[in-house]
N, CA, C, O and the ligand as a Tripos MOL2 file, in Angstrom:
@<TRIPOS>MOLECULE
protein
  285   283    72     0     0
PROTEIN
NO_CHARGES

@<TRIPOS>ATOM
      1 N         -49.8980   63.1570   25.1210 N.3       1 MET1
      2 CA        -50.3040   61.8330   24.9210 C.3       1 MET1
      3 C         -50.9890   61.3300   26.1490 C.2       1 MET1
      4 O         -50.4630   61.4840   27.2510 O.2       1 MET1
      5 N         -52.1520   60.7310   26.0010 N.am      2 SER2
      6 CA        -52.6540   60.2370   27.4330 C.3       2 SER2
      7 C         -52.9040   58.5700   27.2220 C.2       2 SER2
      8 O         -53.8910   58.0160   26.7380 O.2       2 SER2
      9 N         -51.8070   58.0420   27.6930 N.am      3 THR3
     10 CA        -51.4510   56.6670   27.5810 C.3       3 THR3
     11 C         -52.1910   55.8180   28.6200 C.2       3 THR3
     12 O         -52.5530   54.6600   28.4100 O.2       3 THR3
     13 N         -52.3870   56.5100   29.7870 N.am      4 SER4
     14 CA        -52.8340   55.6450   31.0390 C.3       4 SER4
     15 C         -54.1650   56.0940   31.5160 C.2       4 SER4
     16 O         -54.3500   56.4180   32.6900 O.2       4 SER4
     17 N         -55.0640   56.1140   30.6370 N.am      5 ARG5
     18 CA        -56.4420   56.4310   31.1300 C.3       5 ARG5
     19 C         -57.2170   55.2590   31.8920 C.2       5 ARG5
     20 O         -57.2630   54.0960   31.4930 O.2       5 ARG5
     21 N         -57.6700   55.6300   32.7690 N.am      6 LYS6
     22 CA        -58.3190   54.6740   33.7640 C.3       6 LYS6
     23 C         -59.8580   54.7420   33.8860 C.2       6 LYS6
     24 O         -60.3970   55.8080   33.5890 O.2       6 LYS6
     25 N         -60.5670   53.7610   34.2720 N.am      7 THR7
     26 CA        -61.8620   53.8470   34.7570 C.3       7 THR7
     27 C         -61.9200   54.1150   35.9810 C.2       7 THR7
     28 O         -60.8860   54.0330   36.6430 O.2       7 THR7
     29 N         -63.1740   54.5140   36.6060 N.am      8 ALA8
     30 CA        -63.1450   54.8550   38.0400 C.3       8 ALA8
     31 C         -62.7840   53.6520   38.9650 C.2       8 ALA8
     32 O         -62.3750   53.7840   40.1190 O.2       8 ALA8
     33 N         -62.9990   52.3560   38.2690 N.am      9 ALA9
     34 CA        -62.6000   51.1020   39.0770 C.3       9 ALA9
     35 C         -61.0110   50.7670   38.8850 C.2       9 ALA9
     36 O         -60.4920   49.7400   39.3200 O.2       9 ALA9
     37 N         -60.3550   51.7360   38.2070 N.am     10 GLY10
     38 CA        -58.9640   51.5410   38.0790 C.3      10 GLY10
     39 C         -58.4520   50.7660   37.1580 C.2      10 GLY10
     40 O         -57.2670   50.4330   37.1490 O.2      10 GLY10
     41 N         -59.5070   50.3320   36.1030 N.am     11 GLU11
     42 CA        -59.1550   49.4720   34.9010 C.3      11 GLU11
     43 C         -58.8210   50.2760   33.7570 C.2      11 GLU11
     44 O         -59.4570   51.2960   33.4920 O.2      11 GLU11
     45 N         -57.8060   49.8450   33.0310 N.am     12 ARG12
     46 CA        -57.1810   50.4480   31.9590 C.3      12 ARG12
     47 C         -58.2750   50.8560   30.8750 C.2      12 ARG12
     48 O         -59.3100   50.1940   30.7910 O.2      12 ARG12
     49 N         -58.0850   51.7450   30.2030 N.am     13 ILE13
     50 CA        -59.0030   52.1110   28.8780 C.3      13 ILE13
     51 C         -58.1070   51.9750   27.5760 C.2      13 ILE13
     52 O         -57.1560   52.7420   27.4200 O.2      13 ILE13
     53 N         -58.3270   51.2720   26.9020 N.am     14 VAL14
     54 CA        -57.7620   50.9790   25.5610 C.3      14 VAL14
     55 C         -58.5540   51.1370   24.2360 C.2      14 VAL14
     56 O         -59.7820   51.2260   24.2070 O.2      14 VAL14
     57 N         -57.8210   51.1610   23.2320 N.am     15 ARG15
     58 CA        -58.5110   51.3330   22.1400 C.3      15 ARG15
     59 C         -59.0920   50.0420   21.2560 C.2      15 ARG15
     60 O         -58.3250   49.2480   20.7120 O.2      15 ARG15
     61 N         -60.2530   49.9550   21.1970 N.am     16 CYS16
     62 CA        -60.6830   48.7110   20.5210 C.3      16 CYS16
     63 C         -60.1010   48.3680   19.1480 C.2      16 CYS16
     64 O         -60.2870   49.0860   18.1660 O.2      16 CYS16
     65 N         -59.4090   47.2710   19.1260 N.am     17 PRO17
     66 CA        -58.7190   47.0880   17.5370 C.3      17 PRO17
     67 C         -59.5970   46.9290   16.4770 C.2      17 PRO17
     68 O         -59.1850   46.8690   15.3180 O.2      17 PRO17
     69 N         -60.8220   46.8540   16.7810 N.am     18 ALA18
     70 CA        -61.8800   46.4690   15.8580 C.3      18 ALA18
     71 C         -62.4600   47.8110   15.3110 C.2      18 ALA18
     72 O         -62.2430   48.0930   14.1330 O.2      18 ALA18
     73 N         -63.1800   48.6510   16.0970 N.am     19 CYS19
     74 CA        -63.8130   49.9490   15.7490 C.3      19 CYS19
     75 C         -63.1080   51.2510   16.4140 C.2      19 CYS19
     76 O         -63.5200   52.3910   16.2020 O.2      19 CYS19
     77 N         -62.1320   50.9870   17.1410 N.am     20 GLY20
     78 CA        -61.4570   52.2780   17.5050 C.3      20 GLY20
     79 C         -62.0490   52.8700   18.7910 C.2      20 GLY20
     80 O         -61.4330   53.7420   19.4020 O.2      20 GLY20
     81 N         -63.1410   52.4460   19.1750 N.am     21 ASN21
     82 CA        -63.9370   53.0940   20.4120 C.3      21 ASN21
     83 C         -63.0940   52.6480   21.7470 C.2      21 ASN21
     84 O         -62.3010   51.7070   21.7750 O.2      21 ASN21
     85 N         -63.4030   53.4590   22.7860 N.am     22 ASP22
     86 CA        -62.8550   53.0770   24.0610 C.3      22 ASP22
     87 C         -63.2200   51.7520   24.5030 C.2      22 ASP22
     88 O         -64.4100   51.4760   24.3450 O.2      22 ASP22
     89 N         -62.4780   50.8570   25.0240 N.am     23 SER23
     90 CA        -62.6570   49.6810   25.5690 C.3      23 SER23
     91 C         -62.0980   49.4870   27.0370 C.2      23 SER23
     92 O         -61.1230   50.1550   27.3820 O.2      23 SER23
     93 N         -62.6190   48.6980   27.8090 N.am     24 VAL24
     94 CA        -62.1630   48.5880   28.9830 C.3      24 VAL24
     95 C         -61.1330   47.4400   29.0980 C.2      24 VAL24
     96 O         -61.4790   46.3370   28.6770 O.2      24 VAL24
     97 N         -60.1480   47.5630   29.5220 N.am     25 TYR25
     98 CA        -58.9750   46.3840   29.6190 C.3      25 TYR25
     99 C         -59.0780   46.0390   30.9040 C.2      25 TYR25
    100 O         -58.3140   46.5630   31.7140 O.2      25 TYR25
    101 N         -60.0660   45.0680   31.3310 N.am     26 GLY26
    102 CA        -60.0720   44.5410   32.8030 C.3      26 GLY26
    103 C         -61.0780   43.6380   32.8030 C.2      26 GLY26
    104 O         -61.7920   43.4620   31.8160 O.2      26 GLY26
    105 N         -61.2230   42.9220   34.0410 N.am     27 PRO27
    106 CA        -61.7780   41.7410   34.3120 C.3      27 PRO27
    107 C         -63.5420   41.9860   33.7600 C.2      27 PRO27
    108 O         -64.2460   41.1600   33.1790 O.2      27 PRO27
    109 N         -63.8580   43.2240   34.1270 N.am     28 SER28
    110 CA        -65.2240   43.6970   33.8170 C.3      28 SER28
    111 C         -65.4750   43.4400   32.3980 C.2      28 SER28
    112 O         -66.6320   43.2480   32.0240 O.2      28 SER28
    113 N         -64.4780   43.4180   31.5570 N.am     29 ASN29
    114 CA        -64.6690   43.2560   30.1140 C.3      29 ASN29
    115 C         -64.2660   42.2120   29.5420 C.2      29 ASN29
    116 O         -63.0940   42.2050   29.1650 O.2      29 ASN29
    117 N         -65.0960   41.0420   29.3110 N.am     30 PRO30
    118 CA        -64.6960   39.6830   28.7990 C.3      30 PRO30
    119 C         -64.2400   39.7820   27.3280 C.2      30 PRO30
    120 O         -63.6960   38.8480   26.7390 O.2      30 PRO30
    121 N         -64.4810   40.8860   26.8250 N.am     31 TYR31
    122 CA        -64.0990   40.8470   25.1010 C.3      31 TYR31
    123 C         -62.8040   41.5520   24.9800 C.2      31 TYR31
    124 O         -62.2420   41.6550   23.8890 O.2      31 TYR31
    125 N         -62.3180   42.0390   26.0730 N.am     32 ARG32
    126 CA        -61.0710   42.9370   26.0300 C.3      32 ARG32
    127 C         -60.1010   42.0180   25.0970 C.2      32 ARG32
    128 O         -60.1740   40.7900   25.1480 O.2      32 ARG32
    129 N         -59.2340   42.6640   24.2860 N.am     33 PRO33
    130 CA        -59.2170   44.1200   24.2830 C.3      33 PRO33
    131 C         -60.2740   44.8750   23.5400 C.2      33 PRO33
    132 O         -60.2450   46.0960   23.3930 O.2      33 PRO33
    133 N         -61.1500   44.1340   23.1080 N.am     34 PHE34
    134 CA        -62.4050   44.5600   22.2620 C.3      34 PHE34
    135 C         -63.5160   45.2100   22.9220 C.2      34 PHE34
    136 O         -63.7300   44.8640   24.0840 O.2      34 PHE34
    137 N         -64.0910   45.8840   22.5220 N.am     35 CYS35
    138 CA        -65.0520   46.6720   23.5560 C.3      35 CYS35
    139 C         -66.5810   45.9920   23.4330 C.2      35 CYS35
    140 O         -67.5150   46.3830   24.1340 O.2      35 CYS35
    141 N         -66.6910   45.0290   22.5440 N.am     36 SER36
    142 CA        -67.8980   44.2380   22.4580 C.3      36 SER36
    143 C         -67.8720   42.9710   22.0460 C.2      36 SER36
    144 O         -66.8400   42.5620   21.5130 O.2      36 SER36
    145 N         -68.8270   42.2320   22.1860 N.am     37 ALA37
    146 CA        -68.7830   40.8120   21.5200 C.3      37 ALA37
    147 C         -68.7900   40.8860   19.9610 C.2      37 ALA37
    148 O         -68.2900   40.0200   19.2420 O.2      37 ALA37
    149 N         -69.4080   42.0100   19.5240 N.am     38 ARG38
    150 CA        -69.6220   42.2560   18.1240 C.3      38 ARG38
    151 C         -68.0580   42.2980   17.5900 C.2      38 ARG38
    152 O         -67.5410   41.5740   16.7390 O.2      38 ARG38
    153 N         -67.5400   43.2370   18.2590 N.am     39 CYS39
    154 CA        -65.8780   43.5580   17.6610 C.3      39 CYS39
    155 C         -65.0570   42.4390   17.9010 C.2      39 CYS39
    156 O         -64.1170   42.3110   17.1170 O.2      39 CYS39
    157 N         -65.1930   41.5020   18.8900 N.am     40 LYS40
    158 CA        -64.4330   40.4250   19.0330 C.3      40 LYS40
    159 C         -64.8640   39.2150   17.8950 C.2      40 LYS40
    160 O         -64.0860   38.3890   17.4170 O.2      40 LYS40
    161 N         -66.0880   39.3270   17.6480 N.am     41 GLY41
    162 CA        -66.5240   38.3910   16.6970 C.3      41 GLY41
    163 C         -65.9650   38.5290   15.3470 C.2      41 GLY41
    164 O         -65.6740   37.5780   14.6220 O.2      41 GLY41
    165 N         -65.8100   39.9690   15.0090 N.am     42 ILE42
    166 CA        -65.3530   40.4290   13.8140 C.3      42 ILE42
    167 C         -63.6670   40.0360   13.5420 C.2      42 ILE42
    168 O         -63.1720   39.7780   12.4450 O.2      42 ILE42
    169 N         -63.0740   40.0670   14.6480 N.am     43 ASP43
    170 CA        -61.7980   39.7030   14.5450 C.3      43 ASP43
    171 C         -61.4950   38.2290   14.5750 C.2      43 ASP43
    172 O         -60.4540   37.7840   14.0910 O.2      43 ASP43
    173 N         -62.3820   37.4970   15.1300 N.am     44 LEU44
    174 CA        -62.1820   36.0930   15.1690 C.3      44 LEU44
    175 C         -62.6610   35.4030   14.0360 C.2      44 LEU44
    176 O         -62.2930   34.2700   13.7250 O.2      44 LEU44
    177 N         -63.6110   36.1900   13.3240 N.am     45 GLY45
    178 CA        -63.8700   35.6600   11.8700 C.3      45 GLY45
    179 C         -62.8540   35.9740   10.8970 C.2      45 GLY45
    180 O         -62.6830   35.2000    9.9560 O.2      45 GLY45
    181 N         -62.1740   37.0000   11.0120 N.am     46 ALA46
    182 CA        -61.0210   37.2680   10.1920 C.3      46 ALA46
    183 C         -60.0460   36.2960   10.3600 C.2      46 ALA46
    184 O         -59.4200   35.8100    9.4180 O.2      46 ALA46
    185 N         -59.8650   35.9400   11.7410 N.am     47 TRP47
    186 CA        -58.5140   34.8200   11.9230 C.3      47 TRP47
    187 C         -58.9850   33.4620   11.2640 C.2      47 TRP47
    188 O         -58.2390   32.8320   10.5140 O.2      47 TRP47
    189 N         -60.3490   33.0180   11.6060 N.am     48 ALA48
    190 CA        -60.7870   31.7570   11.2740 C.3      48 ALA48
    191 C         -60.6900   31.5580    9.7920 C.2      48 ALA48
    192 O         -60.1900   30.5290    9.3370 O.2      48 ALA48
    193 N         -61.2810   32.7770    8.8160 N.am     49 SER49
    194 CA        -61.0140   32.5830    7.4850 C.3      49 SER49
    195 C         -59.5630   32.5550    6.8580 C.2      49 SER49
    196 O         -59.2290   31.9290    5.8520 O.2      49 SER49
    197 N         -58.6620   33.4640    7.7560 N.am     50 GLU50
    198 CA        -57.4340   33.2340    7.2280 C.3      50 GLU50
    199 C         -56.7270   31.9120    7.5590 C.2      50 GLU50
    200 O         -55.8320   31.4710    6.8380 O.2      50 GLU50
    201 N         -57.1760   31.2610    8.7270 N.am     51 GLU51
    202 CA        -56.5760   29.8560    9.0450 C.3      51 GLU51
    203 C         -57.0860   28.8930    7.9920 C.2      51 GLU51
    204 O         -56.4560   27.9090    7.6050 O.2      51 GLU51
    205 N         -58.2660   29.2580    7.5680 N.am     52 PHE52
    206 CA        -59.0070   28.2710    6.6260 C.3      52 PHE52
    207 C         -58.1340   28.1320    5.2870 C.2      52 PHE52
    208 O         -58.1280   27.0920    4.6290 O.2      52 PHE52
    209 N         -57.5220   29.0860    5.0030 N.am     53 ARG53
    210 CA        -56.9130   29.2160    3.5950 C.3      53 ARG53
    211 C         -55.4600   28.4250    3.8710 C.2      53 ARG53
    212 O         -54.9310   27.8660    2.9100 O.2      53 ARG53
    213 N         -54.9020   28.3850    5.0140 N.am     54 MET54
    214 CA        -53.7390   28.0100    5.4650 C.3      54 MET54
    215 C         -53.5020   26.2970    5.0600 C.2      54 MET54
    216 O         -54.2540   25.4890    5.6040 O.2      54 MET54
    217 N         -52.6140   25.8780    4.2550 N.am     55 PRO55
    218 CA        -52.6760   24.5000    3.8250 C.3      55 PRO55
    219 C         -51.8990   23.4910    4.8810 C.2      55 PRO55
    220 O         -51.7190   22.2890    4.6850 O.2      55 PRO55
    221 N         -51.5150   24.1750    5.9420 N.am     56 THR56
    222 CA        -50.7760   23.4130    6.8360 C.3      56 THR56
    223 C         -51.6130   22.9620    8.2430 C.2      56 THR56
    224 O         -52.4530   23.6570    8.8150 O.2      56 THR56
    225 N         -51.2370   21.8560    8.5710 N.am     57 ASP57
    226 CA        -51.9540   21.3190    9.5570 C.3      57 ASP57
    227 C         -51.6350   21.7210   11.1020 C.2      57 ASP57
    228 O         -52.2910   21.4070   12.0950 O.2      57 ASP57
    229 N         -50.3980   22.5350   11.0310 N.am     58 ALA58
    230 CA        -49.7040   22.9570   12.1980 C.3      58 ALA58
    231 C         -50.4410   23.8210   13.0460 C.2      58 ALA58
    232 O         -51.1640   24.5890   12.4100 O.2      58 ALA58
    233 N         -50.4960   23.9560   14.4060 N.am     59 PRO59
    234 CA        -51.1960   24.9710   15.2370 C.3      59 PRO59
    235 C         -50.6040   26.3290   15.0150 C.2      59 PRO59
    236 O         -49.4080   26.5290   14.8060 O.2      59 PRO59
    237 N         -51.5600   27.2710   15.0800 N.am     60 PRO60
    238 CA        -50.9580   28.6410   14.6220 C.3      60 PRO60
    239 C         -50.0030   29.2310   15.6470 C.2      60 PRO60
    240 O         -49.0220   29.9110   15.3500 O.2      60 PRO60
    241 N         -50.3710   28.9150   16.8610 N.am     61 ASP61
    242 CA        -49.2880   29.4910   17.7590 C.3      61 ASP61
    243 C         -48.1840   28.4680   18.1920 C.2      61 ASP61
    244 O         -48.1290   27.9920   19.3250 O.2      61 ASP61
    245 N         -47.3120   28.1760   17.1800 N.am     62 ASP62
    246 CA        -46.2270   26.9850   17.5050 C.3      62 ASP62
    247 C         -45.3800   27.4970   18.6010 C.2      62 ASP62
    248 O         -44.7890   26.6680   19.2940 O.2      62 ASP62
    249 N         -45.2390   28.8190   18.8580 N.am     63 GLU63
    250 CA        -44.5740   29.0950   20.1360 C.3      63 GLU63
    251 C         -44.7410   28.2510   21.3220 C.2      63 GLU63
    252 O         -43.8080   27.7960   21.9840 O.2      63 GLU63
    253 N         -46.1220   28.0510   21.5730 N.am     64 ALA64
    254 CA        -46.5100   27.4130   22.7290 C.3      64 ALA64
    255 C         -46.1100   25.8730   22.7980 C.2      64 ALA64
    256 O         -45.7450   25.2670   23.8050 O.2      64 ALA64
    257 N         -46.2480   25.4090   21.5970 N.am     65 PHE65
    258 CA        -45.7280   24.0180   21.2110 C.3      65 PHE65
    259 C         -44.3010   23.6550   21.1960 C.2      65 PHE65
    260 O         -43.8240   22.6320   21.6860 O.2      65 PHE65
    261 N         -43.6370   24.6390   20.5550 N.am     66 GLY66
    262 CA        -42.2120   24.5490   20.2620 C.3      66 GLY66
    263 C         -42.0290   23.5250   18.9210 C.2      66 GLY66
    264 O         -42.8940   22.7690   18.4790 O.2      66 GLY66
    265 N         -40.8960   23.6830   18.4950 N.am     67 ASP67
    266 CA        -40.5740   22.7540   17.4660 C.3      67 ASP67
    267 C         -40.0600   21.6580   17.7660 C.2      67 ASP67
    268 O         -38.9810   21.7550   18.3500 O.2      67 ASP67
    269 N         -40.5530   20.3360   17.5240 N.am     68 PRO68
    270 CA        -40.1370   19.0580   17.9970 C.3      68 PRO68
    271 C         -38.6180   18.8320   17.5950 C.2      68 PRO68
    272 O         -37.8470   18.3330   18.4150 O.2      68 PRO68
    273 N         -38.1900   19.2050   16.3190 N.am     69 LYS69
    274 CA        -36.8400   19.1070   15.9890 C.3      69 LYS69
    275 C         -35.6840   19.7950   16.8580 C.2      69 LYS69
    276 O         -34.5100   19.4250   16.8490 O.2      69 LYS69
    277 N         -36.1780   20.8050   17.5740 N.am     70 LEU70
    278 CA        -35.3400   21.5440   18.3840 C.3      70 LEU70
    279 C         -35.3960   21.0990   19.8830 C.2      70 LEU70
    280 O         -34.8860   21.8590   20.7070 O.2      70 LEU70
    281 N         -35.8660   20.1470   20.2320 N.am     71 GLN71
    282 CA        -36.1280   19.6540   21.7340 C.3      71 GLN71
    283 C         -35.3720   18.3230   21.8560 C.2      71 GLN71
    284 O         -35.3900   17.6980   22.9170 O.2      71 GLN71
    285 ZN        -65.1880   47.7780   19.3240 Zn       72 ZN72
@<TRIPOS>BOND
     1     1     2 1
     2     2     3 1
     3     3     4 2
     4     3     5 am
     5     5     6 1
     6     6     7 1
     7     7     8 2
     8     7     9 am
     9     9    10 1
    10    10    11 1
    11    11    12 2
    12    11    13 am
    13    13    14 1
    14    14    15 1
    15    15    16 2
    16    15    17 am
    17    17    18 1
    18    18    19 1
    19    19    20 2
    20    19    21 am
    21    21    22 1
    22    22    23 1
    23    23    24 2
    24    23    25 am
    25    25    26 1
    26    26    27 1
    27    27    28 2
    28    27    29 am
    29    29    30 1
    30    30    31 1
    31    31    32 2
    32    31    33 am
    33    33    34 1
    34    34    35 1
    35    35    36 2
    36    35    37 am
    37    37    38 1
    38    38    39 1
    39    39    40 2
    40    39    41 am
    41    41    42 1
    42    42    43 1
    43    43    44 2
    44    43    45 am
    45    45    46 1
    46    46    47 1
    47    47    48 2
    48    47    49 am
    49    49    50 1
    50    50    51 1
    51    51    52 2
    52    51    53 am
    53    53    54 1
    54    54    55 1
    55    55    56 2
    56    55    57 am
    57    57    58 1
    58    58    59 1
    59    59    60 2
    60    59    61 am
    61    61    62 1
    62    62    63 1
    63    63    64 2
    64    63    65 am
    65    65    66 1
    66    66    67 1
    67    67    68 2
    68    67    69 am
    69    69    70 1
    70    70    71 1
    71    71    72 2
    72    71    73 am
    73    73    74 1
    74    74    75 1
    75    75    76 2
    76    75    77 am
    77    77    78 1
    78    78    79 1
    79    79    80 2
    80    79    81 am
    81    81    82 1
    82    82    83 1
    83    83    84 2
    84    83    85 am
    85    85    86 1
    86    86    87 1
    87    87    88 2
    88    87    89 am
    89    89    90 1
    90    90    91 1
    91    91    92 2
    92    91    93 am
    93    93    94 1
    94    94    95 1
    95    95    96 2
    96    95    97 am
    97    97    98 1
    98    98    99 1
    99    99   100 2
   100    99   101 am
   101   101   102 1
   102   102   103 1
   103   103   104 2
   104   103   105 am
   105   105   106 1
   106   106   107 1
   107   107   108 2
   108   107   109 am
   109   109   110 1
   110   110   111 1
   111   111   112 2
   112   111   113 am
   113   113   114 1
   114   114   115 1
   115   115   116 2
   116   115   117 am
   117   117   118 1
   118   118   119 1
   119   119   120 2
   120   119   121 am
   121   121   122 1
   122   122   123 1
   123   123   124 2
   124   123   125 am
   125   125   126 1
   126   126   127 1
   127   127   128 2
   128   127   129 am
   129   129   130 1
   130   130   131 1
   131   131   132 2
   132   131   133 am
   133   133   134 1
   134   134   135 1
   135   135   136 2
   136   135   137 am
   137   137   138 1
   138   138   139 1
   139   139   140 2
   140   139   141 am
   141   141   142 1
   142   142   143 1
   143   143   144 2
   144   143   145 am
   145   145   146 1
   146   146   147 1
   147   147   148 2
   148   147   149 am
   149   149   150 1
   150   150   151 1
   151   151   152 2
   152   151   153 am
   153   153   154 1
   154   154   155 1
   155   155   156 2
   156   155   157 am
   157   157   158 1
   158   158   159 1
   159   159   160 2
   160   159   161 am
   161   161   162 1
   162   162   163 1
   163   163   164 2
   164   163   165 am
   165   165   166 1
   166   166   167 1
   167   167   168 2
   168   167   169 am
   169   169   170 1
   170   170   171 1
   171   171   172 2
   172   171   173 am
   173   173   174 1
   174   174   175 1
   175   175   176 2
   176   175   177 am
   177   177   178 1
   178   178   179 1
   179   179   180 2
   180   179   181 am
   181   181   182 1
   182   182   183 1
   183   183   184 2
   184   183   185 am
   185   185   186 1
   186   186   187 1
   187   187   188 2
   188   187   189 am
   189   189   190 1
   190   190   191 1
   191   191   192 2
   192   191   193 am
   193   193   194 1
   194   194   195 1
   195   195   196 2
   196   195   197 am
   197   197   198 1
   198   198   199 1
   199   199   200 2
   200   199   201 am
   201   201   202 1
   202   202   203 1
   203   203   204 2
   204   203   205 am
   205   205   206 1
   206   206   207 1
   207   207   208 2
   208   207   209 am
   209   209   210 1
   210   210   211 1
   211   211   212 2
   212   211   213 am
   213   213   214 1
   214   214   215 1
   215   215   216 2
   216   215   217 am
   217   217   218 1
   218   218   219 1
   219   219   220 2
   220   219   221 am
   221   221   222 1
   222   222   223 1
   223   223   224 2
   224   223   225 am
   225   225   226 1
   226   226   227 1
   227   227   228 2
   228   227   229 am
   229   229   230 1
   230   230   231 1
   231   231   232 2
   232   231   233 am
   233   233   234 1
   234   234   235 1
   235   235   236 2
   236   235   237 am
   237   237   238 1
   238   238   239 1
   239   239   240 2
   240   239   241 am
   241   241   242 1
   242   242   243 1
   243   243   244 2
   244   243   245 am
   245   245   246 1
   246   246   247 1
   247   247   248 2
   248   247   249 am
   249   249   250 1
   250   250   251 1
   251   251   252 2
   252   251   253 am
   253   253   254 1
   254   254   255 1
   255   255   256 2
   256   255   257 am
   257   257   258 1
   258   258   259 1
   259   259   260 2
   260   259   261 am
   261   261   262 1
   262   262   263 1
   263   263   264 2
   264   263   265 am
   265   265   266 1
   266   266   267 1
   267   267   268 2
   268   267   269 am
   269   269   270 1
   270   270   271 1
   271   271   272 2
   272   271   273 am
   273   273   274 1
   274   274   275 1
   275   275   276 2
   276   275   277 am
   277   277   278 1
   278   278   279 1
   279   279   280 2
   280   279   281 am
   281   281   282 1
   282   282   283 1
   283   283   284 2
@<TRIPOS>SUBSTRUCTURE
     1 MET1         2 RESIDUE 1 A MET
     2 SER2         6 RESIDUE 1 A SER
     3 THR3        10 RESIDUE 1 A THR
     4 SER4        14 RESIDUE 1 A SER
     5 ARG5        18 RESIDUE 1 A ARG
     6 LYS6        22 RESIDUE 1 A LYS
     7 THR7        26 RESIDUE 1 A THR
     8 ALA8        30 RESIDUE 1 A ALA
     9 ALA9        34 RESIDUE 1 A ALA
    10 GLY10       38 RESIDUE 1 A GLY
    11 GLU11       42 RESIDUE 1 A GLU
    12 ARG12       46 RESIDUE 1 A ARG
    13 ILE13       50 RESIDUE 1 A ILE
    14 VAL14       54 RESIDUE 1 A VAL
    15 ARG15       58 RESIDUE 1 A ARG
    16 CYS16       62 RESIDUE 1 A CYS
    17 PRO17       66 RESIDUE 1 A PRO
    18 ALA18       70 RESIDUE 1 A ALA
    19 CYS19       74 RESIDUE 1 A CYS
    20 GLY20       78 RESIDUE 1 A GLY
    21 ASN21       82 RESIDUE 1 A ASN
    22 ASP22       86 RESIDUE 1 A ASP
    23 SER23       90 RESIDUE 1 A SER
    24 VAL24       94 RESIDUE 1 A VAL
    25 TYR25       98 RESIDUE 1 A TYR
    26 GLY26      102 RESIDUE 1 A GLY
    27 PRO27      106 RESIDUE 1 A PRO
    28 SER28      110 RESIDUE 1 A SER
    29 ASN29      114 RESIDUE 1 A ASN
    30 PRO30      118 RESIDUE 1 A PRO
    31 TYR31      122 RESIDUE 1 A TYR
    32 ARG32      126 RESIDUE 1 A ARG
    33 PRO33      130 RESIDUE 1 A PRO
    34 PHE34      134 RESIDUE 1 A PHE
    35 CYS35      138 RESIDUE 1 A CYS
    36 SER36      142 RESIDUE 1 A SER
    37 ALA37      146 RESIDUE 1 A ALA
    38 ARG38      150 RESIDUE 1 A ARG
    39 CYS39      154 RESIDUE 1 A CYS
    40 LYS40      158 RESIDUE 1 A LYS
    41 GLY41      162 RESIDUE 1 A GLY
    42 ILE42      166 RESIDUE 1 A ILE
    43 ASP43      170 RESIDUE 1 A ASP
    44 LEU44      174 RESIDUE 1 A LEU
    45 GLY45      178 RESIDUE 1 A GLY
    46 ALA46      182 RESIDUE 1 A ALA
    47 TRP47      186 RESIDUE 1 A TRP
    48 ALA48      190 RESIDUE 1 A ALA
    49 SER49      194 RESIDUE 1 A SER
    50 GLU50      198 RESIDUE 1 A GLU
    51 GLU51      202 RESIDUE 1 A GLU
    52 PHE52      206 RESIDUE 1 A PHE
    53 ARG53      210 RESIDUE 1 A ARG
    54 MET54      214 RESIDUE 1 A MET
    55 PRO55      218 RESIDUE 1 A PRO
    56 THR56      222 RESIDUE 1 A THR
    57 ASP57      226 RESIDUE 1 A ASP
    58 ALA58      230 RESIDUE 1 A ALA
    59 PRO59      234 RESIDUE 1 A PRO
    60 PRO60      238 RESIDUE 1 A PRO
    61 ASP61      242 RESIDUE 1 A ASP
    62 ASP62      246 RESIDUE 1 A ASP
    63 GLU63      250 RESIDUE 1 A GLU
    64 ALA64      254 RESIDUE 1 A ALA
    65 PHE65      258 RESIDUE 1 A PHE
    66 GLY66      262 RESIDUE 1 A GLY
    67 ASP67      266 RESIDUE 1 A ASP
    68 PRO68      270 RESIDUE 1 A PRO
    69 LYS69      274 RESIDUE 1 A LYS
    70 LEU70      278 RESIDUE 1 A LEU
    71 GLN71      282 RESIDUE 1 A GLN
    72 ZN72       285 GROUP 0 **** ****
């Protein structure tokens, strides 16, 4: 297994979650972990449509906000 592939600039190479191609996981890739804006857009679209179906008005990442009842 080659899990520590890197570019010449020392940035990690990961697999794009959308298309499976190589993706630079570093400051030079604003779409990381995706390889391109297109792949990132696909993922965001999926999230948006899924969120649209949810009947709750609570924020999706409640970890960041915490449960007010527990504070
Ligand atoms: Zn991709």
